[in-house]
N, C-alpha and C positions, 0 to 999 in steps of 0.2 A: 504494500500500500504506500503510495507516495505521500509526501508531506501535504500536498494540496488536497488530499482526500481525507485529512484528519478532521473529524467533526468537532465543532466548538460551540460553546455557549458564552456569550459576552466576551469573546476573544480567548477564552480559556479552553485548551485542548482537553477533550474527553478521553483520549487514548494516545498511546505512542504510535508513530508512523508504521511500525512493524507489528502492531497488535490488532488481531482480527476479532471483532465482536459481532455477535448476532444482534438482530434488531431490538430484541427485548432488553438485552443488557445495555445496549447503547442508549435506549430510552431511559432506563433506570439511572444511568450515570448522568444523563442530561437533566433529569428531574432533581437529582441530588445537587447538581451544580446550580440549578436555578434557586434552590432553597439556600444553598451556602451563600450565594451572592446576595440574596434577599436579606439574609442574616447580617451581612456586612452593612448593607444600606440601613438596616433597622438599628444599627449600633450595638448589636448583640455579639458581634465577632470582629476582631481586629482586622483592619484593611490589609495587613501584611500576612494574614493567615495563608499558609502555603496551599497551592492548588493540589487537588487530589493526585496521588500517584497510582496509576493503574486501578483507579476507582476507589482507592482508600483515602477517606478524609481524615483530617486531624481529629484528635479527641475533643479539642475546643470547638471545632466545626460541628461535630455530632451533637454536642451539648447545646450549641447555639441554635441548631435546626430544631431540636426538641423544644427549646424555649420559644422559638418563633411560632411553631405550630400550636403550642399551648396558647399563645396570645392571639393568633390570627384565625384559627378554625373555630367557628361557632357551631357546636353540635347540640341540637336540642335533645332533651330527654324523650325517648319514645313514649307516646301516649298509650294508656292501657288499651284503648280501643284498637289502636294500630297493632299492638302486640297480640291481642286476641284474634284479630283478623289474619295476621301472619301465621299464627299457630293453626288456625282453621284451614288455611290453604296449604300448610306444610306439616301435617300431623306426623308423618313418618320420620321427620328430622329429629324428633325427640323420642322415638319409639324405644322401649326398654326391652332388651333381650334379642334385638335383631341380629341375625347371623348370616354369613355368606360363605360359601365354599369357593375359594379362590385359587388361581394359579397365575403366575406372572413370569415375565422376562425382564430382568433388571439390567439397565445400562447405567452402571455406577459412575458418578461424578467423583473423580479422584484428583489429587493435586497434579497439575501439569497436563491434564487431559484436554484435548481439543474439543471444546463444548459444541462447536458448530458441527464437527464431524460426528460426534456422538449423537447429536440430535438427528442428523440425517440418517444414521444407522437405525436409530430407534423408530423414526417415522417410516422407513422402508420396511422394517419388521412389522409394524402395525398394519401397514397396507397389505403386506403379504398374508398375515394371519387373519385379516378380515375378508380376504377374497374367498369366495366359495370354492371348496375343493373336496375331493374324496378323502376320507380318513382324517378329518379335521382334528380329532382328538389326538391322534398319533403325531400329526404334524406339529401341533403346538408343543407337545412334549419333546419332540426332536429338536425344534428350534430353541427351546429353553435349555436343553442339555448342551447345545452347541454355543449359544450366545450369552446366556444369562450370567451375570457377575454375582449371583446369589447362590449360596450352597444348595438351595432348593432346586437348582437346575438339574442336579443329579437325579431328582425325583420328578423330572418333567415340569418343574416350576411349581409343583403342588405346595400350597400353603395351608391346606386344610380348612376347617371351619373356624372362622374368626368373627369376633365382635369388634365394634369400633374402638373399644378401649385397648384392644390388642395391637393396634396399628398406630403409626405416627399420625397426629391429628390432621395434617394436610393430606395424607393418603386416605384417611377415613372419610374426610369431607367429600372426596371425589367418588367414593365407592358405596358408602352406606346412605340410607335415606333415599335411594333411587330404585326404580322398578327394573332397571336394565339387567338382562341376562345375556351371556355370550361375551365375545371380545369387545371391550368398551371402545367407542369410536374416537377416542382421544388418548393421548399419552397422559399418564398420571404422574405428576411431579411430586417428589418428596425430598427430604433432606439427604436421602441416599442416592438419588439420581432420577432417571426416567424409567417408568414402568409401562410395559404393555400388559394389561390386566384382562383376564377372562373370569367372569362370574359364572361358575358352573351351576350353582343352586343358591336360592335365597330362602330364608325363613323369616317371615315378618315378625316384628316384635309387637309388644303390647303398647298401645298409645295411652299414656297417663293423662290424668285430668290437667287442664291448663294450669291450675294453681300449683301443681307439683313441679312444673318446669318453668314457671313465670320468670324467675331470675335468669335462666339460661336464654329465654326468648328475648328478654330486655337486652342482655349482653350481645346477642346476635344482631338485633336492630341497631344497637348503639355502634357496633363495629361497622355496619353497613353505612350508617349516617356519617361516621368519621371518614370512611373511605370516599364517600361522595363529596364531602366538604374538601378533602385533600385534593381530589381530582379537579374540582372547580378552582381551587386556589392555584394549582399548578397551571391550569389553562390561563388564568389571569396573568401569572408571571410570564408564561411563554408568549402571550400576546404582546407584552411590552419589551421582550428581550430580542437580542440579535442572535439568531440560532442558525448554524451552518452544518449541513451534512447529517442531520437527524430529523426525522419526521415526528413532530409533536402536534397534537390537536390544539393549536393556539386559539385563544378567544380574544377578540378585540375589545370586548366590554367587560367590566367587572362582574364576576359571577358570585363572589363571596359576599353574603349579606351580613 
């Protein structure tokens, strides 16, 4: 990659000239840099704070960004009516005792791995395993044995019967509380890497009364509201910034109320 191709926010490079990033990571770095520069303008961070190196900000910048978001993001407390309505529309999200029999192919993210190449391999595997073919069960097992970075590959990727509590939270959110059976139509991202997941069987859990899970519902809607407010604030910052080489949904008008 040439120096001319380096993406920048406010003149600050987001990566080295020889560093290849996928679109998602580039957007993440751009958003972080928007917030870091906003922290400087707000007087929360010294103007001579060093630019991030390969995406790593200084400890002072991380603290300043946290303080900035605490000050700028207005997140209303979810109303009881909205919480009950969400629960009624998503009863399985808080089902108790839901189980699924799973198998997977794990493409592990390890230090030094080429994430772009890893994602391409995982996506090719997903497409292959979702294509109709004879002997699908045997094919999934064979692919897991050949490609999976998980010890379960030796058993054809079998993970057995699992509940949400048995899995990393980010993995559980993608797999449980859904009706899908078969190879999921998307890669599942977790702290361990990228997973091609097949749901072999599901057992529905018992849906508790709203009152029993109200705090969890409130927390869910609060997280959604915070994410929405952050997205709007970033759009506002992007609309006023000089951005080169990265595609952000910039907004020309203030969106944060």
